[in-house]
N, C-alpha and C positions, 0 to 999 in steps of 0.2 A: 669147017665153021670158023668164021673170023672171031678172034678174041681181042678184047680191049687191052691196050698196053697199060702198064702201071703208071706211065707218065700221064696219059689221057685221063685215067681214073683219078689221079691226084689232082688234076686241074678241075675236074667236074665236082669233086667232093666239096670244096668250099662253096660252090654255087648251089649245090643241093642243100647244104646246111643253112644257106641264107634264104631259101625259098619261103619258109614260114614268115621270116621278117618282111620280105617283099609282099607277101599276101596280106599280112597285118597292116602294112602301110597302105596298100590299095584299098582295103576295107575302111580304114580311117579316112582316107581321102574321099571315098564315096559318101561316107557318113556326113562329113562336113560340107560336101558339095550339094547334098540333097536340098537344103533350103534355097540355095542360089538357083539350082535347076528348076525347082518348083516355082520360084518367082519369075524366072524368064519364060517358062512354058505357060504359066497362068496369065502372063501379060498379053498373050496372043489369043486368049479364049474369052468368050462372054461369061458373065457371072453365073448363068445357069449351068454351064458346062463345068465351071470351076468347082461348084458345090456338088455336081453330079459325079465328078471323077475323084472326089476326096477319098472314097472308100476302096480305091483300086490303084494298081500301078499306073493307070492312065494319067493320074495326076502329075506324074513326072515325065510323061511322054508327049511330044508335039503331035497329037492326033486329035481328030474331030474337026470342029469348025474353027479354023485358025485365020486370023486377020490382024491388020495393024490399026483397027478402029480404036482400040484403047489408047494407042499412042497419039492419034490425031485428036481424040477427045481430051487428052491431057492439055494440049496446047490451047484448046477452046475453053478449058475450065480455069486454068491458072496461067499467069505470065511466066511459063517455064523457062523460056530463053533468057528472060531478064534475071530470074533467080539463078540460073546456071552461070551466067556471066558475072553476077555479083559474087557468088561463091568462088568462082575461078580467080577473079581479080583479088579478092581478099586473101585467098589461100596462097597465091603466087607471091604477093607482096609480103605476106607474113613469113613465107619461106625465105625469101631473099634477105629481108631485114634480120630474121632470126638466125640464119647462118652467119651473117656478119657479126652481129652482137654477141651471140653465144660462143662463136669460135674465138673472138677477141678476148672475151672473159676467160675462156679456158686456156688460151695461150698465156695470159698473164698469170694464171694460177699454176700452170704446169711447167713453163719454161723460164720464167723470171723469178729471181730470188728477192723476197721482201717479207718482213715479219707479219705474221697473222694470216698468211695465205691458206694454211691448212685449216685454221679455225673457220675462215670464211667459206672454204669449200664444204666443211662439215655443216655449216648453217644452211648453205644452198641445198645440199642433199636432204637435210632435215625438212625443208619445205615440201618435199614430195609427199610426205605423209598427211599433209593438210588438204582435205577435199575442197574442191572449188566451191561447192554449195555453201560452205561456212563463211566465205568472204565475198560471195556474189553480191549480196545486198549492200554491204559497205562500199564495194566497188561502184555500184550504181550511184550512190550518193557522191562519191569522189569525182567520178567522170562528169557528173552534172555540175560540178563546181570548177572544173579545170578550165583555164583560159585557153584561147586560141586566136591566132592572128589571121584575119580574113582580108582578102584583097577586094576592095570596092572601088572600081575604076582605077584611079592612080593613087589611091591612099590605102593605108593599112588600118584596119579597125580591130580593136581588141574585144573579143566576144567571150562569153562565159557559157560553158556547157558543151559536152560532146555528144549528147543524145541525138539520135536520128542522123548519124554520119557514118561514113566508111571507117574513119579513123578509130571510132570506138570499138569496132570489130577487129581492128588490126593491132594497134599499139599496145593494149594491155597484155597481149599474148606473144610479143616479140621475144622477150627474155624468158627462157625456159630452163628450169633446173636440170631436167634430164638431158637436154641437149648439151648443156655446159659440162655435165659429168661425162657424157659420151665423148665429146671432143677432148676433154681432159685426159681420159684414159687412153684415147688413141694417140694423142700427142706424146704421152709418156712412152709409147713404143717407138718413137722416132729418136734415133741417137742424138744426144745433146752435143756430141762432138761437132756436128754440123753447125750448131749455133756458135761454138767457140771459134771455128774456122772462119765463119762469116764475120764475127766481131773483129777478128784480127785483120780481115780484109777491109774493114771500115764500114761494114753494113750496120744499120740501126736495127732496133727491135722490130719496128714495123716492116722493114725490108726483109728480115728473117721470116716474119709471119707471112708476108705476101709472096716471097720468091722461093722459100724452102719448105716451110711447114704445110701451108695450104695445098701446094701442088702435089704433095705426098699423101694428102688426106682425102683422096677421092671416095673411098668406101665410107668414111665417116660423114662426109658431106651428103652422100646419097642417102644414108640412113637417117641423118638429121632431117633431110628434106621429106622423107616418107613420114617420119614421126611427127613432123610439124604439119604436114598436109592433112593427115587423118583427123586430128581434133579441129583444125580450121574448117575443113570440109563438112565434118559431122556436127558442127556447133549448132545447138538448138536452144538451150536454155538462155544463154547470154543474149543472142539476137532477139529472142522473144521478149526480154526484159528492157532492152535499150533501143530497139528499132521498131517504130510504128509505121513509118513510111513504107508502103508496098514496093516502091522503086528501089529500096535499099536492102530488102530482105534476102537472105540466102536460101538455098534449096531446101534445107531441112525444115525451115519454118513453113515452107510451102506444103508440106505433107498434111498439115492441119486443115487445109482448104478442102480436102477430099472427104473429111468426116463431117462436113456441114450439109444439112438437108439430105439429098439423095447420095447414099454411100455406094460407090461402085468399086468392088474389089479388083476387077480387071484393070481399071484406071490406076488404082493404088499400086498394083504390081508393075504396071508400065512405068509409072513415075519412079518407083523404087528401083527399077532396072536402070533407068536413065541416070540416076544419081549414084548407083553402085558401080557401073562400068568404069568410070574414070579412076576410082580407087583401085579396082582390080588391075587395070592397065598400068597404073603407076607402080604397083608392087611387082607385077610380072616383069616390067622393064628394068627395075633396079634390085631384083631379089638377090642376084649374085653379090652385088656390092653390099647389100644389107647383111647377108650372112657373113661375108668377109669382115665387115666392120665389127659385128658383134663378137666374132671369134677373136679378132685382134685386140679388141678392148678387154676381153676376158683374160687374155694372157697376162697383162700387167696388173689387172685388178686383183 
């Protein structure tokens, strides 16, 4: 009868000890995946079957009368393509401008020496505890008074008010305290001897930022992109307050269309699936960079 060698038993023992951990992680993953699975499966079912399957495991299984009718009905009921393009454009522009502005601010706070930078960083971090709802109404008043230059033919005209525009959905959210803090912590992990060598070679501060610091900050950039994309894509309260033109509304405001008159939960699930998939795809694409950036930022913090 074959006997197991001590070496193979030693290799197996750590695996056996970690089996409960793996099992717990699998259970937690299933628990958090249930709402998403229910949403995706219900988007393929008619309303009667959705309510009929609620009391059984069939609610999470793609069984019964399945079709894409709910998805086609979404496009008949709301301008879903327009809403998706609006949210995508607003989110992408906010990400690009946010990474530029927040990384520049973090670079000045972490790599350059000037009095008051620690106090300013403390004030920036302190703004994280202020909920958006407390200053949403004052912001509406301010954006309605802000000037803007518009091109009319061959002349520039100074106008007042940003309501019902794309810029009111983008510019107030470009600067982000958490992104500045994230970049600051990540920049702190980059050796400052690189700056000194670059300065000796004649490089300026912007050259150091562009050629040395930013190329080494890929994980921080990916994390900032994810954390900027999520609130921009999920924005509901602010567009509801400042945008009345249907052509400018984002996807989250479109969800209220389905609760007017005839409510169809299959269509609601289909629309919810359409606006959730981009978020999941973005996170899955950048999850490794996201984890690396959080780990690297935590080392210096």
